[in-house]
N, C-alpha and C positions, 0 to 999 in steps of 0.2 A: 422596894423599887425593883422592877424587872430589868433584865439585860438591855432591852430596847431603850428604856429610859436612861440608862447609864452609859450609853455609847459615847465614845470620844472620837474626835476627828481622825486622829492618827490610826486608831483601830479600824475605823470604817475604810479609810483609804488603803490600809494594808490588806484588808479583806477583799477589796475590789481591784487591787493592783494586778491580779492574775487574770488573763483573758478569759479563761474558762469560768472562773467565779463571777466575773463581771457579766458575761453572757447569760449565765444561769440566773443571776438576780434580775437582769433586764427582761429575760424571757418570762420568768415567773411574774414579774410586775405587769407585763403585758397581758399574760394569760390568766392571771390572778391565782391559779393553782395548777400544779403539774405533778405528775408522778415521775419516778426515776426513769422508767422505760420511755416515757415521752421525751424526757430531756436527753437521754442517750441517743435516741433516734434523731432528734432535731440537731444536736451538736455533732453527731457522728463520732462519738467518743465512747470508750469502754464503760461498762457499768461500774467497775471498781474506781475508776478515775472520777466519774461524776459523783458517786457516793462519797468519796473522800472530800471533794470540794464542798458538797452539800453539808457534810458534817462540820467543816470549818466555818461555813457561813452561819450555821445554827449556833456554833460556839461563840461567834462574833456577836450574835444577837440580831442578825439581819433577817433570818428566816425562822419559821416555825414549821413543824410537821404535824400531820394528823393521820393516824392509821385508819384505813377503811378496808377491812378484810385483809387480803394479802398485799394490798397496795398502800404505799405511804405517799401522801400528797404534801407538797411543800408550797408555802405561800410566804409573802412578806410578813415579818413579825408584826403583831398588833402593836399599836402605840409607838411606831417609829417616830422620832422627832421630825418636824417639818424640814429641818435642814438636811436630814438624811434623804427624805423623799425628794427634795430639790436636786440632790446629787444624782439620785436614780433617774429622775426626769431628764437632767442634763446629759447623763450617760446614754439614755435612750435616743435623745436628739442627735448626739454625736455618733451613734452607732445605728442610725435609722436604716441604712441599706442592709446591713448584716442582720439586724433584727427582723426586717421584713422577709428576708430569705429564710430565716429560721421559722418564722410564722407560716410561711408557705409550705415549708417542709412538714410542719405539724398538721396543716390542713390535709396533706396527702394521706395522713394516717386515718382520716375519717373521724367520726365522733368517738366519744369515750368508750362505749361498749364495743365498738369495732376495734379500737386501739387495743383494748384489753385482750380481746380474743386473738388478735394477730401478734401482739408484741409483748404484752406484760405477763 
């Protein structure tokens, strides 16, 4: 049984209790896949801080990563239980304005090849 299948409510809420981690999960859920440079740009946070939080979210079983050349893309873990997805959807509803602003910030970066050339 994988980490995602063995998640417990307390673990999920602890992982999402930090604003940065919550915004990372919500942004990744919205965009489906993001690399660290995109998240640091969108959140206006340092790369070490974002990477530390991403590692915690991976350890919790909420995120998975995939290397593509020098970039590491993060996405929601496969097989998350429906109750976890419901929490993420509710978080997105409750953070709709902030999430929209982060999405607009990402759009300013251009498409992925442009983002990579400029920021990653």
